[in-house]
N, CA, C and O atoms as a DFTB+ gen file, in Angstrom:
588 C
 N C O
     1  1      17.907      -3.021     -15.386
     2  2      18.088      -2.709     -14.417
     3  2      17.645      -1.031     -14.015
     4  3      17.637      -0.524     -12.894
     5  1      17.379      -0.554     -15.003
     6  2      16.921       1.096     -15.065
     7  2      15.687       0.780     -14.184
     8  3      15.493       1.196     -13.042
     9  1      14.829      -0.087     -14.970
    10  2      13.462      -0.103     -14.226
    11  2      13.348      -0.604     -12.573
    12  3      12.604      -0.105     -11.728
    13  1      14.263      -1.682     -12.386
    14  2      14.085      -2.139     -10.907
    15  2      14.400      -0.970     -10.384
    16  3      13.465      -0.524      -9.720
    17  1      15.541      -0.136     -10.413
    18  2      15.327       0.819      -9.679
    19  2      13.935       2.025      -9.368
    20  3      13.237       2.226      -8.374
    21  1      13.963       2.456     -10.318
    22  2      12.813       3.099     -10.612
    23  2      11.435       2.924      -9.943
    24  3      10.862       3.785      -9.275
    25  1      10.936       1.539     -10.253
    26  2      10.316       0.965      -9.628
    27  2      10.204       0.778      -8.351
    28  3       9.153       1.025      -7.760
    29  1      11.635       0.160      -7.559
    30  2      11.984      -0.198      -6.452
    31  2      11.598       0.877      -5.561
    32  3      10.643       0.722      -4.799
    33  1      12.383       2.147      -5.599
    34  2      12.462       3.461      -5.143
    35  2      11.271       3.998      -5.077
    36  3      11.070       4.636      -4.043
    37  1      10.203       3.944      -6.020
    38  2       8.788       4.401      -5.844
    39  2       7.934       3.930      -5.282
    40  3       7.089       4.663      -4.768
    41  1       7.846       2.568      -5.181
    42  2       7.474       1.678      -4.351
    43  2       7.723       1.458      -3.169
    44  3       6.860       0.881      -2.507
    45  1       8.959       1.845      -2.553
    46  2       9.161       2.562      -0.915
    47  2       8.597       3.640      -0.593
    48  3       7.998       3.845       0.463
    49  1       8.803       4.622      -1.755
    50  2       8.616       6.148      -0.960
    51  2       6.812       5.854      -1.075
    52  3       6.212       6.166      -0.046
    53  1       6.257       5.496      -1.806
    54  2       4.623       5.711      -2.211
    55  2       4.499       4.516      -0.828
    56  3       3.667       4.980      -0.049
    57  1       4.919       3.485      -0.421
    58  2       4.690       2.665       0.452
    59  2       4.740       3.575       1.861
    60  3       3.687       3.615       2.499
    61  1       5.556       4.093       2.232
    62  2       5.960       4.815       3.238
    63  2       4.900       6.077       3.593
    64  3       4.381       6.467       4.639
    65  1       4.840       6.540       2.105
    66  2       3.817       7.739       2.543
    67  2       1.930       7.102       2.654
    68  3       0.977       7.335       3.398
    69  1       2.105       6.502       1.827
    70  2       0.939       5.654       2.109
    71  2       0.662       5.403       3.661
    72  3       0.031       6.167       4.392
    73  1       1.123       4.451       3.951
    74  2       1.582       3.869       5.463
    75  2       1.545       4.465       6.467
    76  3       0.734       4.146       7.336
    77  1       2.399       5.481       6.629
    78  2       2.406       6.911       7.415
    79  2       1.057       7.625       7.521
    80  3       0.390       7.788       8.542
    81  1       0.827       7.954       6.482
    82  2      -0.496       8.842       6.486
    83  2      -1.758       7.993       6.772
    84  3      -2.676       8.771       7.030
    85  1      -2.040       7.108       6.811
    86  2      -3.475       5.861       6.798
    87  2      -3.024       4.994       8.339
    88  3      -4.004       4.538       8.927
    89  1      -2.144       4.831       8.774
    90  2      -2.030       4.051       9.915
    91  2      -1.281       4.897      10.716
    92  3      -2.237       5.385      10.114
    93  1      -0.766       5.419      11.250
    94  2       0.017       5.992      12.395
    95  2       0.043       7.781      12.081
    96  3       0.295       8.608      12.959
    97  1      -0.243       8.083      10.791
    98  2      -0.302       9.877      11.019
    99  2       0.746      10.685      11.756
   100  3       1.847      10.263      11.402
   101  1       0.844      11.493      12.475
   102  2       1.369      12.666      12.682
   103  2       2.560      11.747      14.300
   104  3       3.625      12.351      14.426
   105  1       2.464      11.037      14.896
   106  2       3.310      10.662      15.772
   107  2       4.135       9.502      15.272
   108  3       3.775       8.325      15.259
   109  1       5.426      10.050      14.814
   110  2       6.369       9.049      14.272
   111  2       7.276       8.362      15.308
   112  3       8.065       7.446      15.075
   113  1       7.028       8.969      16.517
   114  2       7.339       7.913      17.661
   115  2       6.582       6.670      17.662
   116  3       6.977       5.505      17.706
   117  1       5.441       7.150      17.604
   118  2       4.762       5.252      17.434
   119  2       4.897       4.909      16.148
   120  3       4.985       3.682      16.210
   121  1       4.965       5.198      15.091
   122  2       5.084       4.451      14.116
   123  2       6.101       3.844      13.813
   124  3       6.003       2.701      13.367
   125  1       6.986       4.279      13.930
   126  2       8.861       3.652      14.442
   127  2       8.634       2.489      15.539
   128  3       9.356       1.497      15.436
   129  1       7.930       2.525      16.312
   130  2       7.663       1.600      17.855
   131  2       6.603       0.550      16.874
   132  3       6.579      -0.653      17.129
   133  1       5.985       0.967      16.059
   134  2       5.123      -0.349      15.699
   135  2       5.788      -0.892      14.810
   136  3       6.076      -2.083      14.924
   137  1       6.171      -0.193      13.771
   138  2       6.776      -0.701      12.391
   139  2       7.972      -1.288      12.856
   140  3       8.031      -2.481      12.557
   141  1       9.073      -0.809      13.567
   142  2      10.391      -0.899      13.817
   143  2      11.208      -1.232      12.615
   144  3      10.727      -1.680      11.574
   145  1      12.454      -0.990      12.815
   146  2      13.562      -1.266      11.678
   147  2      13.249      -2.576      10.875
   148  3      13.254      -2.639       9.645
   149  1      13.030      -3.414      11.562
   150  2      13.260      -4.459      11.136
   151  2      11.952      -5.095      10.095
   152  3      12.026      -5.664       9.006
   153  1      10.860      -4.757      10.873
   154  2       9.477      -5.145      10.220
   155  2       9.503      -3.943       9.242
   156  3       8.887      -4.346       8.255
   157  1       9.849      -2.849       9.051
   158  2       9.694      -1.889       8.194
   159  2      10.819      -2.412       6.834
   160  3      10.722      -2.225       5.622
   161  1      11.554      -2.909       7.406
   162  2      13.182      -3.064       6.445
   163  2      12.394      -4.529       5.485
   164  3      12.526      -4.807       4.293
   165  1      11.779      -5.068       6.302
   166  2      11.429      -6.572       5.751
   167  2       9.793      -6.148       4.539
   168  3       9.785      -6.372       3.328
   169  1       8.641      -5.545       5.319
   170  2       7.600      -5.262       4.845
   171  2       7.927      -4.236       3.251
   172  3       7.616      -4.563       2.106
   173  1       8.558      -3.103       3.652
   174  2       8.981      -2.180       2.445
   175  2      10.059      -3.005       1.377
   176  3       9.808      -2.964       0.173
   177  1      10.871      -3.508       1.710
   178  2      12.201      -4.455       0.754
   179  2      11.943      -5.771       0.208
   180  3      12.380      -6.230      -0.848
   181  1      11.264      -6.261       0.961
   182  2      10.943      -7.869       0.376
   183  2       9.551      -7.643      -0.503
   184  3       9.194      -8.550      -1.254
   185  1       8.886      -6.605      -0.415
   186  2       7.458      -6.639      -1.111
   187  2       7.982      -6.135      -2.382
   188  3       7.983      -6.720      -3.465
   189  1       8.576      -4.581      -2.005
   190  2       9.198      -4.182      -3.509
   191  2       9.739      -5.393      -4.325
   192  3       9.221      -5.936      -5.300
   193  1      10.803      -5.657      -3.745
   194  2      11.472      -6.985      -4.498
   195  2      10.538      -8.434      -5.547
   196  3      10.611      -8.968      -6.653
   197  1       9.705      -8.509      -4.252
   198  2       8.534      -9.586      -4.567
   199  2       7.625      -8.737      -6.018
   200  3       7.500      -9.305      -7.103
   201  1       7.196      -7.637      -5.797
   202  2       6.378      -7.215      -6.590
   203  2       7.013      -6.756      -7.928
   204  3       6.378      -6.832      -8.980
   205  1       8.472      -6.204      -7.859
   206  2       8.911      -5.713      -8.936
   207  2       9.054      -7.238      -9.838
   208  3       8.701      -7.348     -11.013
   209  1       9.735      -8.521      -8.885
   210  2       9.608     -10.108      -9.833
   211  2       8.112     -10.352     -10.675
   212  3       8.073     -10.972     -11.739
   213  1       7.382      -9.995     -10.278
   214  2       5.968     -10.599     -10.429
   215  2       5.646      -9.289     -11.727
   216  3       4.813      -9.648     -12.559
   217  1       6.129      -8.117     -11.895
   218  2       5.177      -7.041     -12.612
   219  2       6.638      -7.479     -13.966
   220  3       6.562      -7.909     -15.117
   221  1       7.642      -7.161     -13.226
   222  2       8.807      -7.262     -14.240
   223  2       9.537      -8.711     -15.176
   224  3       9.893      -8.887     -16.342
   225  1       9.509      -9.373     -14.185
   226  2      10.168     -11.172     -14.665
   227  2       9.268     -11.564     -15.149
   228  3       9.218     -11.551     -16.379
   229  1       7.876     -12.220     -14.166
   230  2       6.970     -12.836     -14.628
   231  2       5.970     -12.219     -15.423
   232  3       5.023     -12.880     -15.849
   233  1       6.115     -10.853     -15.689
   234  2       4.996     -10.340     -16.623
   235  2       3.738     -10.299     -16.247
   236  3       2.922      -9.793     -17.017
   237  1       3.332     -10.808     -15.025
   238  2       1.574     -10.803     -14.997
   239  2       0.816      -9.900     -15.467
   240  3       1.122      -8.712     -15.568
   241  1      -0.296     -10.436     -15.808
   242  2      -1.553      -9.267     -16.458
   243  2      -1.764      -8.577     -14.952
   244  3      -1.775      -9.157     -13.867
   245  1      -1.942      -7.048     -15.254
   246  2      -2.476      -5.901     -14.131
   247  2      -3.411      -6.734     -13.135
   248  3      -2.908      -6.889     -12.022
   249  1      -4.670      -7.297     -13.322
   250  2      -5.573      -8.407     -12.864
   251  2      -4.930      -9.306     -11.872
   252  3      -5.348      -9.250     -10.715
   253  1      -3.879     -10.205     -12.194
   254  2      -3.253     -11.137     -11.218
   255  2      -2.489      -9.921     -10.141
   256  3      -2.871      -9.678      -8.996
   257  1      -1.474      -9.343     -10.764
   258  2      -0.969      -8.042      -9.837
   259  2      -1.929      -7.474      -8.906
   260  3      -1.784      -7.377      -7.687
   261  1      -2.685      -7.195      -9.436
   262  2      -3.745      -6.516      -8.100
   263  2      -4.473      -7.685      -7.198
   264  3      -5.036      -7.478      -6.123
   265  1      -4.366      -8.748      -7.751
   266  2      -5.175      -9.938      -6.826
   267  2      -3.840     -10.106      -5.858
   268  3      -3.893     -10.310      -4.645
   269  1      -2.788      -9.993      -6.547
   270  2      -1.767     -10.725      -5.602
   271  2      -1.584      -9.439      -4.213
   272  3      -1.597      -9.753      -3.023
   273  1      -1.443      -8.192      -4.663
   274  2      -1.644      -6.894      -3.958
   275  2      -2.290      -7.223      -3.078
   276  3      -1.607      -7.495      -2.091
   277  1      -3.650      -7.372      -2.902
   278  2      -4.817      -7.803      -2.394
   279  2      -4.654      -8.821      -1.252
   280  3      -4.970      -8.544      -0.095
   281  1      -4.080     -10.169      -1.673
   282  2      -3.584     -11.229      -0.627
   283  2      -2.496     -10.594       0.147
   284  3      -2.343     -10.711       1.363
   285  1      -1.667      -9.832      -0.755
   286  2      -0.755      -9.588       0.415
   287  2      -1.055      -8.252       1.666
   288  3      -0.400      -7.952       2.665
   289  1      -2.217      -7.709       1.139
   290  2      -2.194      -6.636       2.192
   291  2      -3.396      -7.235       3.260
   292  3      -3.433      -6.973       4.462
   293  1      -4.270      -8.014       2.599
   294  2      -5.026      -8.732       3.733
   295  2      -4.351      -9.514       4.653
   296  3      -4.880      -9.506       5.765
   297  1      -3.216     -10.277       4.532
   298  2      -1.950     -10.819       5.031
   299  2      -1.655      -9.793       5.953
   300  3      -2.204      -9.986       7.038
   301  1      -0.834      -8.555       5.878
   302  2      -0.835      -7.914       6.619
   303  2      -1.624      -7.206       7.436
   304  3      -1.317      -6.926       8.594
   305  1      -2.953      -6.798       6.730
   306  2      -3.962      -6.126       7.654
   307  2      -4.395      -7.481       8.812
   308  3      -4.255      -7.134       9.985
   309  1      -4.787      -8.639       8.656
   310  2      -5.286      -9.187       9.356
   311  2      -3.927      -9.956      10.486
   312  3      -3.960      -9.730      11.695
   313  1      -3.081     -10.632      10.007
   314  2      -1.909     -11.263      10.640
   315  2      -0.902     -10.314      11.750
   316  3      -0.477     -10.567      12.877
   317  1      -0.763      -9.169      10.885
   318  2       0.317      -8.593      11.369
   319  2      -0.134      -6.885      12.333
   320  3       0.612      -6.447      13.209
   321  1      -1.307      -6.250      11.959
   322  2      -2.120      -5.190      12.091
   323  2      -3.213      -5.360      13.082
   324  3      -3.493      -4.584      13.995
   325  1      -3.819      -6.528      12.765
   326  2      -5.357      -6.932      13.281
   327  2      -5.922      -5.696      13.172
   328  3      -6.470      -5.159      14.135
   329  1      -5.829      -5.106      11.914
   330  2      -6.627      -4.684      11.384
   331  2      -8.194      -4.419      11.802
   332  3      -8.590      -4.844      10.717
   333  1      -9.196      -4.131      12.355
   334  2     -10.850      -4.344      12.779
   335  2     -11.520      -4.072      11.877
   336  3     -12.711      -4.334      12.044
   337  1     -11.080      -3.368      10.374
   338  2     -11.918      -3.311       9.245
   339  2     -11.647      -4.930       8.559
   340  3     -12.414      -5.351       7.693
   341  1     -11.019      -5.375       8.826
   342  2     -10.869      -6.411       7.834
   343  2     -10.846      -7.687       8.857
   344  3     -10.779      -8.737       8.217
   345  1     -10.877      -7.852      10.055
   346  2     -11.017      -8.884      11.029
   347  2     -12.422      -8.896      11.536
   348  3     -12.574      -9.791      12.368
   349  1     -13.456      -8.222      11.315
   350  2     -14.512      -8.216      12.289
   351  2     -16.119      -7.890      11.289
   352  3     -16.334      -6.800      10.760
   353  1     -16.647      -8.540      11.247
   354  2     -18.006      -8.560      10.590
   355  2     -19.123      -7.373      11.195
   356  3     -19.443      -7.149      12.362
   357  1     -19.435      -6.919      10.317
   358  2     -19.680      -6.447       9.212
   359  2     -18.688      -5.821       8.533
   360  3     -18.595      -5.772       7.307
   361  1     -17.707      -5.184       9.582
   362  2     -16.479      -3.610       8.830
   363  2     -15.930      -4.366       7.374
   364  3     -15.783      -3.788       6.297
   365  1     -15.648      -5.945       7.681
   366  2     -14.891      -6.308       6.536
   367  2     -15.377      -6.458       5.208
   368  3     -14.603      -6.738       4.293
   369  1     -17.145      -6.220       4.946
   370  2     -17.377      -5.614       3.797
   371  2     -17.117      -4.723       3.106
   372  3     -17.036      -4.770       1.879
   373  1     -16.869      -3.339       4.130
   374  2     -15.871      -2.124       3.611
   375  2     -14.717      -2.242       3.683
   376  3     -14.022      -1.664       2.847
   377  1     -14.102      -3.052       4.730
   378  2     -12.520      -2.905       4.862
   379  2     -12.136      -3.737       3.665
   380  3     -11.498      -2.896       3.032
   381  1     -12.110      -4.650       3.060
   382  2     -11.785      -5.407       1.978
   383  2     -11.600      -4.673       0.811
   384  3     -10.471      -4.594       0.327
   385  1     -12.518      -4.145       0.312
   386  2     -12.380      -3.144      -0.870
   387  2     -11.431      -1.739      -0.516
   388  3     -10.904      -1.287      -1.532
   389  1     -11.162      -1.068       0.596
   390  2     -10.454      -0.081       1.031
   391  2      -8.980      -0.712       1.257
   392  3      -8.033       0.058       1.417
   393  1      -8.808      -1.972       1.269
   394  2      -7.464      -2.855       1.341
   395  2      -7.004      -2.753      -0.042
   396  3      -5.998      -2.141      -0.400
   397  1      -7.819      -3.404      -0.800
   398  2      -7.640      -3.833      -2.298
   399  2      -6.945      -2.378      -2.855
   400  3      -5.951      -2.535      -3.563
   401  1      -7.383      -0.967      -2.596
   402  2      -7.337       0.174      -3.351
   403  2      -6.194       0.326      -2.704
   404  3      -5.236       0.527      -3.451
   405  1      -5.959       0.297      -1.533
   406  2      -4.634       0.938      -0.672
   407  2      -3.327       0.055      -1.496
   408  3      -2.565       0.486      -2.362
   409  1      -3.381      -1.120      -0.969
   410  2      -2.299      -2.300      -1.827
   411  2      -2.033      -1.685      -3.075
   412  3      -0.943      -1.216      -3.403
   413  1      -3.604      -1.710      -4.118
   414  2      -3.305      -1.836      -5.192
   415  2      -2.380      -0.363      -5.689
   416  3      -1.430      -0.345      -6.472
   417  1      -3.103       1.018      -4.838
   418  2      -2.258       1.988      -5.360
   419  2      -0.681       1.941      -5.174
   420  3       0.061       2.585      -5.915
   421  1      -0.134       1.004      -3.965
   422  2       0.837       1.303      -3.380
   423  2       1.979      -0.086      -5.025
   424  3       3.081       0.102      -5.539
   425  1       1.226      -0.947      -5.189
   426  2       1.728      -1.664      -5.863
   427  2       1.849      -1.044      -7.594
   428  3       2.857      -1.217      -8.279
   429  1       0.753      -0.401      -8.017
   430  2       0.509      -0.347      -9.469
   431  2       0.934       1.127      -9.703
   432  3       1.698       1.380     -10.634
   433  1       0.560       1.913      -9.052
   434  2       1.146       3.883      -9.313
   435  2       2.503       3.437      -9.621
   436  3       2.784       3.638     -10.803
   437  1       3.382       2.926      -8.971
   438  2       5.097       2.720      -9.494
   439  2       5.087       2.422     -10.887
   440  3       5.741       3.130     -11.652
   441  1       4.274       1.244     -11.398
   442  2       4.048       0.601     -12.158
   443  2       4.211       1.447     -13.395
   444  3       5.073       1.519     -14.271
   445  1       2.705       2.259     -13.073
   446  2       2.376       2.709     -14.216
   447  2       3.223       4.307     -14.877
   448  3       3.331       5.028     -15.869
   449  1       3.692       4.108     -13.345
   450  2       4.853       6.132     -13.572
   451  2       6.092       5.651     -14.536
   452  3       6.490       6.185     -15.571
   453  1       6.632       4.339     -13.798
   454  2       7.930       3.882     -14.677
   455  2       7.799       3.365     -16.353
   456  3       8.630       3.490     -17.253
   457  1       6.386       2.726     -16.386
   458  2       5.970       2.445     -17.499
   459  2       5.236       3.396     -18.307
   460  3       4.587       3.019     -19.283
   461  1       5.299       4.527     -17.979
   462  2       4.576       5.757     -18.735
   463  2       3.333       5.204     -19.398
   464  3       3.234       5.043     -20.615
   465  1       2.399       4.927     -18.518
   466  2       1.135       4.477     -18.580
   467  2       0.205       5.102     -17.663
   468  3      -0.930       4.641     -17.544
   469  1       0.615       6.185     -16.958
   470  2      -0.518       6.702     -16.125
   471  2      -1.520       7.427     -17.018
   472  3      -2.739       7.266     -16.950
   473  1      -0.958       8.148     -17.767
   474  2      -2.694       8.490     -19.037
   475  2      -3.656       7.400     -19.120
   476  3      -4.860       7.515     -18.892
   477  1      -3.190       6.581     -19.384
   478  2      -3.925       5.059     -19.729
   479  2      -4.611       4.516     -18.466
   480  3      -5.725       4.026     -18.651
   481  1      -4.175       4.522     -17.330
   482  2      -4.855       4.417     -16.192
   483  2      -5.300       5.666     -15.038
   484  3      -5.496       5.519     -13.832
   485  1      -5.384       6.982     -15.892
   486  2      -5.557       8.288     -15.363
   487  2      -6.653       8.284     -13.979
   488  3      -6.404       8.579     -12.810
   489  1      -7.755       7.898     -14.517
   490  2      -8.957       7.719     -14.092
   491  2      -9.126       6.443     -12.971
   492  3     -10.020       6.485     -12.126
   493  1      -8.405       5.585     -13.036
   494  2      -8.358       4.510     -11.834
   495  2      -7.460       5.222     -10.703
   496  3      -7.697       5.306      -9.498
   497  1      -6.299       5.735     -11.474
   498  2      -4.849       6.407     -10.595
   499  2      -6.017       7.591      -9.579
   500  3      -6.016       7.528      -8.350
   501  1      -6.592       8.223     -10.064
   502  2      -7.141       9.274      -9.306
   503  2      -8.432       8.724      -8.316
   504  3      -8.313       8.857      -7.098
   505  1      -9.537       8.168      -8.828
   506  2     -10.071       7.346      -7.739
   507  2      -9.514       6.603      -6.450
   508  3      -9.970       6.601      -5.307
   509  1      -8.245       5.890      -7.042
   510  2      -7.340       5.376      -6.018
   511  2      -6.857       6.307      -4.782
   512  3      -6.951       6.089      -3.574
   513  1      -6.237       7.560      -5.564
   514  2      -5.620       8.695      -4.635
   515  2      -6.676       9.186      -3.784
   516  3      -6.436       9.511      -2.621
   517  1      -7.871       9.264      -4.306
   518  2      -8.921       9.991      -3.647
   519  2      -9.090       9.092      -2.444
   520  3      -8.741       9.427      -1.312
   521  1      -9.638       7.942      -2.746
   522  2      -9.684       6.964      -1.601
   523  2      -8.509       7.116      -1.023
   524  3      -8.673       7.598       0.098
   525  1      -7.675       6.975      -1.208
   526  2      -6.413       6.806      -0.266
   527  2      -6.335       8.179       0.623
   528  3      -5.879       8.063       1.760
   529  1      -6.755       9.485       0.171
   530  2      -6.607      10.481       0.828
   531  2      -7.691      10.745       1.524
   532  3      -7.362      11.631       2.312
   533  1      -8.947      10.439       1.699
   534  2     -10.120      10.440       2.169
   535  2      -9.642       8.998       3.625
   536  3     -10.263       8.912       4.685
   537  1      -9.100       8.578       3.446
   538  2      -8.649       7.157       4.539
   539  2      -7.522       7.990       5.476
   540  3      -7.458       7.851       6.697
   541  1      -6.505       9.020       4.573
   542  2      -5.711       9.609       5.388
   543  2      -6.381      10.796       6.416
   544  3      -6.330      11.050       7.620
   545  1      -6.844      11.198       5.567
   546  2      -7.925      12.335       6.497
   547  2      -8.606      11.849       7.450
   548  3      -8.541      12.333       8.581
   549  1      -9.359      10.829       7.156
   550  2     -10.038      10.219       8.614
   551  2      -9.068       9.591       9.521
   552  3      -9.368       9.730      10.707
   553  1      -7.940       8.910       9.280
   554  2      -6.805       8.612      10.469
   555  2      -6.244       9.543      10.758
   556  3      -5.344       9.269      11.552
   557  1      -6.312      10.748      10.475
   558  2      -5.633      12.073      11.205
   559  2      -6.556      12.950      12.001
   560  3      -6.191      13.725      12.885
   561  1      -8.003      12.716      11.527
   562  2      -8.827      13.037      12.909
   563  2      -9.469      11.806      14.186
   564  3      -9.961      11.955      15.304
   565  1      -9.158      10.608      13.341
   566  2      -9.203       9.871      14.403
   567  2      -8.279       8.994      15.331
   568  3      -8.434       7.949      15.964
   569  1      -7.145       9.977      15.110
   570  2      -5.614       8.987      15.016
   571  2      -5.602       9.521      16.897
   572  3      -5.507      10.637      17.407
   573  1      -5.770       7.907      17.605
   574  2      -5.255       7.909      19.077
   575  2      -3.982       8.022      19.326
   576  3      -3.554       8.036      20.480
   577  1      -3.185       8.123      18.222
   578  2      -1.356       8.197      18.594
   579  2      -0.796       9.795      18.362
   580  3       0.365      10.120      18.109
   581  1      -2.098      10.784      18.544
   582  2      -1.037      12.020      18.220
   583  2      -0.053      12.385      19.135
   584  3       0.407      11.819      20.126
   585  1       0.154      13.372      18.632
   586  2       1.461      14.006      19.893
   587  2       0.662      15.148      20.664
   588  3       1.209      15.784      21.565
């Protein structure tokens, strides 16, 4: 139960930070109106439970977890957010790896922290965080929803 609470809370915190900084940035009113409390509850809570289950109960390999995170990310980005980076060609050539990075970070970073494996994955974590920060900076300067 201890791992569950640690993973789940870290997952939600990291998800919120990454989502807010890459998707909607400084206009909290816009972010709330798009995500809304129900969608946010579903996305953060249910996906956190799903990933906890596949990581700690099913004990899937990291590669499989990463692929599930990518599929989950693409599903959200295509169906709910209609992200042009993954719905238009040739943008999807760059959008799919970026989606993999962002959702991989959201899912795997809490796992590495909880399992005390961050040192083992330090280079990958640094690369994933650097890509996220780059996307967050781009979103900040290209955000049409700024206050």
